[in-house]
Each structure stands twice: as C-alpha cells, then as structure tokens.
Residue frames as qw, qx, qy, qz and C-alpha x, y, z in Angstrom:
[[0.448, 0.894, 0.017, -0.014, -184.39, 55.13, 249.03],
 [0.111, -0.825, 0.547, 0.082, -180.77, 55.24, 250.06],
 [0.650, -0.144, 0.740, 0.097, -180.46, 51.51, 249.65],
 [0.683, 0.610, 0.402, 0.000, -181.95, 51.73, 246.17],
 [0.274, 0.937, -0.216, -0.020, -179.55, 54.49, 245.13],
 [0.377, -0.618, 0.685, 0.083, -176.59, 52.52, 246.52],
 [0.744, 0.165, 0.647, 0.034, -177.71, 49.41, 244.63],
 [0.583, 0.795, 0.166, -0.005, -177.84, 51.42, 241.41],
 [0.019, -0.896, 0.441, 0.060, -174.37, 52.82, 242.00],
 [0.543, -0.357, 0.757, 0.074, -172.89, 49.40, 242.67],
 [0.743, 0.423, 0.518, 0.025, -174.64, 47.95, 239.49],
 [0.441, 0.896, -0.054, 0.011, -173.28, 50.80, 237.37],
 [0.182, -0.782, 0.592, 0.070, -169.74, 50.39, 238.69],
 [0.690, -0.059, 0.718, 0.072, -169.90, 46.63, 238.05],
 [0.679, 0.656, 0.329, 0.017, -171.12, 47.30, 234.48],
 [0.217, 0.931, -0.290, -0.054, -168.34, 49.77, 233.92],
 [0.425, -0.572, 0.693, 0.106, -165.79, 47.33, 235.09],
 [0.725, 0.209, 0.651, 0.080, -167.05, 44.61, 232.76],
 [0.558, 0.804, 0.202, 0.007, -167.30, 47.00, 229.82],
 [0.056, 0.909, -0.405, -0.078, -163.72, 48.33, 230.25],
 [0.635, -0.372, 0.657, 0.162, -162.15, 44.91, 230.24],
 [0.503, 0.486, -0.564, -0.440, -160.73, 43.43, 227.12],
 [0.823, -0.162, 0.491, -0.237, -161.99, 39.87, 227.61],
 [0.872, 0.227, 0.381, 0.206, -161.18, 38.50, 224.20],
 [0.309, 0.921, -0.230, -0.054, -158.28, 39.32, 221.90],
 [0.809, 0.296, -0.316, 0.397, -154.65, 38.64, 221.15],
 [0.499, -0.854, 0.140, -0.032, -152.14, 39.13, 223.91],
 [0.705, 0.419, -0.396, 0.413, -148.34, 39.18, 224.35],
 [0.534, -0.816, 0.113, -0.189, -146.33, 39.26, 227.51],
 [0.656, 0.365, -0.543, 0.376, -143.06, 38.50, 229.30],
 [0.629, -0.723, 0.096, -0.267, -141.82, 37.82, 232.82],
 [0.258, 0.537, -0.731, 0.334, -139.22, 36.54, 235.23],
 [0.873, -0.354, -0.159, -0.296, -139.19, 33.62, 237.52],
 [0.354, -0.617, 0.678, -0.185, -137.51, 31.39, 240.02],
 [0.797, 0.240, -0.462, -0.306, -136.68, 27.97, 238.38],
 [0.501, -0.429, 0.730, -0.176, -136.00, 24.60, 239.71],
 [0.684, 0.334, -0.545, -0.351, -135.63, 21.04, 238.28],
 [0.676, -0.325, 0.620, -0.232, -135.60, 17.35, 239.17],
 [0.457, 0.383, -0.753, -0.280, -134.17, 14.19, 237.53],
 [0.754, -0.220, 0.534, -0.313, -135.44, 10.67, 238.22],
 [0.198, 0.410, -0.826, -0.331, -133.85, 7.60, 236.67],
 [0.666, 0.003, -0.657, -0.353, -135.04, 4.05, 235.85],
 [0.491, -0.117, -0.793, 0.341, -134.34, 2.88, 239.35],
 [0.357, -0.810, -0.446, -0.132, -136.40, 5.62, 240.99],
 [0.538, -0.370, -0.149, 0.743, -133.35, 7.49, 242.21],
 [0.194, 0.886, 0.278, 0.315, -133.90, 11.31, 241.93],
 [0.482, -0.337, -0.151, 0.795, -131.86, 14.42, 242.45],
 [0.109, 0.910, 0.269, -0.297, -132.61, 18.13, 242.26],
 [0.518, 0.441, 0.148, 0.718, -131.14, 20.47, 239.57],
 [0.271, -0.717, -0.277, 0.579, -130.16, 23.57, 241.51],
 [0.402, 0.699, 0.339, 0.486, -130.90, 26.36, 239.16],
 [0.409, -0.399, -0.175, 0.802, -128.86, 29.56, 239.84],
 [0.072, 0.107, 0.326, 0.937, -130.29, 31.73, 237.10],
 [0.431, 0.360, 0.331, -0.758, -133.52, 33.63, 236.74],
 [0.424, 0.346, 0.805, 0.228, -136.05, 32.01, 234.30],
 [0.164, 0.279, -0.204, -0.924, -137.32, 34.14, 231.31],
 [0.382, 0.460, 0.797, -0.089, -140.85, 33.72, 229.99],
 [0.219, 0.227, -0.311, -0.897, -142.17, 35.05, 226.67],
 [0.308, 0.349, 0.877, -0.120, -145.81, 34.31, 225.81],
 [0.311, 0.129, -0.318, -0.887, -148.47, 35.06, 223.19],
 [0.152, 0.301, 0.937, -0.091, -151.94, 33.87, 222.83],
 [0.310, -0.262, -0.404, -0.820, -155.59, 34.51, 221.88],
 [0.203, 0.174, 0.766, -0.585, -158.29, 34.66, 224.49],
 [0.082, -0.316, -0.796, -0.510, -161.47, 33.39, 222.89],
 [0.456, -0.666, -0.332, -0.488, -163.94, 34.27, 225.70],
 [0.452, -0.727, 0.315, -0.410, -164.04, 34.46, 229.56],
 [0.904, -0.281, 0.306, -0.100, -163.18, 30.75, 229.82],
 [0.902, 0.107, 0.285, 0.307, -160.86, 29.61, 226.93],
 [0.156, 0.899, -0.334, -0.238, -157.56, 30.81, 225.53],
 [0.938, 0.207, 0.012, 0.279, -154.82, 29.34, 223.44],
 [0.265, -0.916, 0.282, 0.109, -151.25, 30.23, 224.48],
 [0.833, 0.361, -0.229, 0.350, -147.75, 29.72, 223.13],
 [0.440, -0.879, 0.185, -0.002, -144.93, 30.09, 225.65],
 [0.696, 0.472, -0.395, 0.370, -141.13, 30.15, 225.54],
 [0.644, -0.756, 0.110, -0.047, -139.31, 29.48, 228.79],
 [0.565, 0.490, -0.531, 0.399, -135.45, 29.74, 229.23],
 [0.782, -0.566, -0.261, 0.009, -134.96, 28.04, 232.62],
 [0.092, -0.889, 0.419, -0.162, -131.28, 29.18, 232.95],
 [0.542, 0.405, -0.716, 0.174, -128.15, 27.24, 233.85],
 [0.837, -0.462, -0.294, 0.001, -127.91, 24.73, 236.74],
 [0.519, -0.824, 0.198, 0.112, -125.45, 25.13, 239.60],
 [0.664, -0.323, 0.526, 0.421, -122.68, 23.10, 237.85],
 [0.293, 0.665, -0.288, -0.623, -123.52, 24.62, 234.42],
 [0.336, -0.057, 0.909, 0.242, -124.10, 21.13, 232.99],
 [0.227, 0.563, 0.770, 0.195, -127.52, 22.18, 231.61],
 [0.068, 0.233, -0.019, -0.970, -129.10, 25.37, 230.08],
 [0.209, 0.406, 0.883, 0.106, -132.69, 24.15, 229.39],
 [0.327, 0.215, -0.040, -0.920, -135.47, 25.90, 227.43],
 [0.319, 0.381, 0.868, -0.003, -138.91, 24.85, 226.21],
 [0.293, 0.112, -0.265, -0.912, -141.41, 26.05, 223.57],
 [0.120, 0.280, 0.938, -0.165, -145.00, 24.93, 223.99],
 [0.349, -0.207, -0.352, -0.843, -148.55, 25.40, 222.81],
 [0.059, -0.187, -0.883, 0.427, -151.27, 25.00, 225.42],
 [0.293, -0.637, -0.536, -0.471, -154.86, 25.44, 226.27],
 [0.076, 0.086, -0.496, 0.861, -155.65, 27.97, 229.00],
 [0.402, -0.524, -0.667, -0.346, -158.80, 27.33, 230.84],
 [0.192, -0.177, -0.533, 0.805, -160.10, 29.66, 233.60],
 [0.035, -0.793, -0.595, -0.127, -162.75, 32.25, 234.25],
 [0.209, 0.250, -0.065, 0.943, -162.50, 36.06, 233.99],
 [0.193, -0.649, -0.649, 0.347, -164.52, 37.54, 236.81],
 [0.130, 0.902, 0.283, 0.300, -166.02, 41.08, 236.56],
 [0.456, -0.856, 0.091, 0.227, -163.40, 42.25, 239.01],
 [0.370, 0.817, -0.440, -0.037, -160.62, 41.45, 236.52],
 [0.412, -0.465, 0.779, -0.089, -159.37, 38.42, 238.39],
 [0.835, 0.306, -0.303, -0.343, -158.87, 35.22, 236.33],
 [0.605, -0.394, 0.691, -0.041, -157.72, 31.95, 237.95],
 [0.714, 0.519, -0.332, -0.333, -156.56, 29.54, 235.22],
 [0.799, -0.215, 0.548, 0.126, -155.07, 26.10, 234.36],
 [0.347, 0.709, -0.478, -0.385, -152.67, 25.42, 231.57],
 [0.759, -0.099, 0.638, 0.087, -152.07, 22.03, 229.69],
 [0.626, 0.720, -0.161, -0.254, -150.32, 21.51, 226.40],
 [0.914, 0.031, 0.204, 0.349, -147.43, 19.97, 224.45],
 [0.129, 0.947, -0.262, -0.136, -144.11, 21.33, 223.47],
 [0.827, 0.323, -0.293, 0.353, -140.39, 20.62, 222.91],
 [0.446, -0.860, 0.248, 0.029, -137.86, 20.87, 225.69],
 [0.757, 0.440, -0.321, 0.361, -134.15, 20.89, 225.21],
 [0.720, -0.654, -0.082, 0.217, -131.90, 20.41, 228.21],
 [0.400, 0.833, -0.293, 0.246, -128.86, 21.65, 226.26],
 [0.854, -0.470, 0.097, 0.202, -126.46, 19.33, 228.22],
 [0.247, 0.857, -0.450, 0.049, -122.70, 20.33, 228.19],
 [0.703, -0.439, 0.557, -0.044, -121.66, 17.05, 229.71],
 [0.435, 0.552, -0.658, -0.269, -119.12, 15.06, 227.72],
 [0.906, -0.139, 0.341, -0.207, -119.76, 11.39, 227.48],
 [0.445, -0.387, 0.726, 0.353, -117.33, 8.65, 226.34],
 [0.325, 0.285, -0.633, -0.642, -117.26, 7.43, 222.79],
 [0.330, -0.168, -0.893, -0.255, -120.28, 5.25, 221.90],
 [0.116, -0.513, -0.716, 0.459, -122.53, 6.96, 224.45],
 [0.019, -0.376, -0.315, -0.871, -125.26, 9.44, 223.42],
 [0.007, -0.431, -0.632, 0.644, -127.42, 11.56, 225.59],
 [0.013, 0.498, 0.587, 0.638, -130.63, 12.58, 223.87],
 [0.191, -0.321, -0.533, 0.760, -131.52, 15.68, 225.77],
 [0.322, 0.210, -0.013, -0.923, -134.36, 17.12, 223.78],
 [0.017, -0.224, -0.965, -0.136, -137.76, 15.58, 223.17],
 [0.359, -0.535, -0.440, -0.625, -141.55, 16.19, 223.12],
 [0.161, 0.001, -0.675, 0.721, -142.65, 17.47, 226.44],
 [0.263, -0.699, -0.656, -0.111, -145.76, 18.07, 228.49],
 [0.111, 0.286, -0.179, 0.935, -146.34, 21.69, 229.52],
 [0.430, -0.626, -0.640, -0.118, -148.64, 22.34, 232.47],
 [0.255, 0.067, -0.393, 0.881, -149.38, 24.83, 235.18],
 [0.206, -0.778, -0.593, -0.022, -151.76, 27.15, 237.09],
 [0.320, -0.001, -0.137, 0.937, -151.88, 30.78, 237.88],
 [0.004, -0.789, -0.514, 0.336, -153.81, 33.99, 238.49],
 [0.280, 0.352, 0.261, 0.854, -154.20, 36.93, 236.07],
 [0.079, -0.709, -0.477, 0.514, -155.41, 40.40, 237.21],
 [0.260, 0.411, 0.379, 0.787, -156.62, 43.01, 234.76],
 [0.046, -0.472, -0.442, 0.761, -157.46, 46.28, 236.54],
 [0.344, 0.755, 0.557, 0.036, -160.37, 48.08, 235.01],
 [0.003, -0.938, 0.024, 0.345, -158.50, 51.35, 234.96],
 [0.148, -0.566, 0.679, 0.444, -155.60, 49.81, 232.95],
 [0.856, 0.365, 0.221, -0.293, -157.62, 48.27, 230.09],
 [0.754, 0.577, -0.314, 0.023, -155.49, 45.77, 228.22],
 [0.235, 0.558, -0.700, 0.379, -152.78, 45.39, 230.87],
 [0.892, -0.342, -0.187, -0.227, -152.63, 42.29, 232.92],
 [0.121, -0.639, 0.710, -0.272, -150.49, 41.19, 235.78],
 [0.908, 0.008, -0.374, -0.191, -149.79, 37.45, 236.11],
 [0.297, -0.549, 0.737, -0.259, -148.47, 35.18, 238.87],
 [0.920, 0.158, -0.186, -0.307, -148.14, 31.61, 237.89],
 [0.555, -0.400, 0.727, 0.058, -146.49, 28.24, 238.28],
 [0.776, 0.506, -0.226, -0.302, -145.44, 26.54, 234.95],
 [0.571, -0.445, 0.685, 0.083, -143.67, 23.29, 234.34],
 [0.707, 0.458, -0.439, -0.313, -142.35, 20.92, 231.52],
 [0.744, -0.295, 0.597, -0.062, -141.96, 17.35, 231.83],
 [0.640, 0.602, -0.421, -0.227, -139.64, 15.59, 229.31],
 [0.952, -0.192, 0.206, 0.119, -137.79, 12.29, 228.99],
 [0.181, 0.804, -0.553, -0.119, -133.99, 12.25, 228.33],
 [0.997, 0.064, 0.025, -0.020, -132.47, 8.98, 227.01],
 [0.175, -0.712, 0.666, 0.135, -128.91, 7.67, 227.51],
 [0.959, 0.253, 0.059, -0.111, -127.94, 5.06, 224.95],
 [0.288, -0.656, 0.653, 0.247, -124.69, 3.17, 224.25],
 [0.776, 0.476, -0.342, -0.233, -123.17, 1.16, 221.48],
 [0.767, -0.436, 0.470, -0.021, -121.76, -2.22, 222.39],
 [0.224, -0.399, 0.779, 0.429, -120.01, -2.87, 219.09],
 [0.140, 0.250, 0.908, 0.305, -123.08, -4.58, 217.45],
 [0.129, -0.680, -0.598, -0.403, -126.14, -2.54, 218.38],
 [0.090, -0.427, 0.219, -0.873, -127.46, 0.42, 220.26],
 [0.479, -0.480, -0.732, 0.057, -129.14, -0.16, 223.65],
 [0.340, -0.811, -0.085, -0.467, -130.85, 2.01, 226.26],
 [0.431, 0.167, -0.626, 0.629, -128.53, 2.60, 229.20],
 [0.083, -0.430, -0.621, 0.650, -131.01, 4.78, 231.22],
 [0.008, -0.630, -0.503, -0.591, -134.16, 6.87, 230.84],
 [0.189, -0.161, -0.435, 0.865, -134.39, 10.05, 232.81],
 [0.074, -0.798, -0.580, -0.145, -137.62, 11.75, 233.82],
 [0.321, 0.030, -0.125, 0.938, -136.94, 15.47, 233.88],
 [0.126, -0.820, -0.558, -0.007, -139.35, 17.91, 235.56],
 [0.302, 0.107, -0.050, 0.946, -138.48, 21.62, 235.05],
 [0.141, -0.816, -0.553, -0.094, -140.65, 24.29, 236.68],
 [0.276, 0.154, -0.132, 0.940, -140.77, 27.88, 237.57],
 [0.096, -0.793, -0.534, 0.279, -142.82, 30.24, 239.70],
 [0.357, 0.108, 0.224, 0.901, -142.88, 33.55, 237.84],
 [0.130, 0.731, 0.371, -0.558, -144.47, 36.96, 237.45],
 [0.388, 0.214, 0.570, 0.692, -145.31, 38.55, 234.13],
 [0.251, 0.540, 0.160, -0.787, -146.86, 41.58, 232.48],
 [0.346, 0.280, 0.812, 0.378, -149.21, 41.02, 229.57],
 [0.218, 0.388, -0.014, -0.895, -150.86, 43.31, 227.11],
 [0.431, 0.413, 0.801, 0.046, -154.07, 42.46, 225.29],
 [0.050, -0.101, 0.353, 0.929, -154.82, 44.13, 222.03]]
C-alpha cells in the first residue's frame, strides 16, 4: 500500500515538472565568458591569442520541441593581450539536444556566421589583411530549467567560431596570397535565458 502511494506521488511530481516546463517557444538570453583564441598559418605554425577581456554573449532563438531549436548568437570576444584584435561574431545555428523531465537539456550547436577579427595592425603599402569572412559556429552545453522558475533557464556552454583570415600583397602587377591563417576563437560561458 505504502509503495503504491509513493509511486503515485512520484508520478504526480514528475507530471507537474513536465507540465510546468516551457518546452517550446521563443527565448532570449545573455551571458559572460572566458575567451581564448588560436592562429595557425600555411606552414602549420600556430600561436595562442591571449584574451584579456571577458566575452559577451547575446542570443535569441526558437525551440521547436524537446530536441530541435534554431538559435542566433552574437559573441564579442574582447581584445587580445596586445590589443591587436577585438573580434566578434554573429551566427545562426541549429541546436540539437534533449529536454529531460528534470529540466536538464544537454545540447550541441552547429551553424554558419560571419566573424570579424577587427585587426588594428598596420601593414605596409600594398599589403591587405582580410580579417572578416564566413565562419563556422559550433559548440556544446547544458541548459537547466527549474520547474519552479518556469521560463527561466541557466546555461553553461562552450562555443567557438572558426574563420579564415587572408594576407594578400601587390607586387606591382597582380595581387597574390601571402598567407592564409586559420583562426579558432572560443569561449566557455554562463548565461541566463528567458523563454516566452
């Protein structure tokens, strides 16, 4: 008898948790993170971008169901140690995960965007550094939506943007590629999200 009553209470509590969650709907959020970056040139040489600033994340999206969501994210990575770069990215991604009845949702993100390194470096005449281009946005994270705070979600995530930066030079007759840099910017961040 006691076991049956306990089972009914547990089932009722789980049902309440599921019903109080806002699984689908529009959402907006913002957060702060710890950014880093890495450059790699044509020769395979690489060096780290030491980022001194905090990254800022603004996001908005629509969760279709427990599995799929579409998400737009703006990330300002902050200036590097030498203040040569002040990168930001804007991306649109698919967010795939699963919302459990407990309110926990592990997820993966993959999409495309535009990343601008905003280089402050001065190059000699006849040399151009193209520091913005189409980028790949990717990451993984964990959302938690407490049943008692319907609509409010806490997020911990890793997000990154991969972009190519091209250095070209003019030799008096034509332009030629001097170097192609693979740039990987990333951030571990926490955010608060509200779902309408």
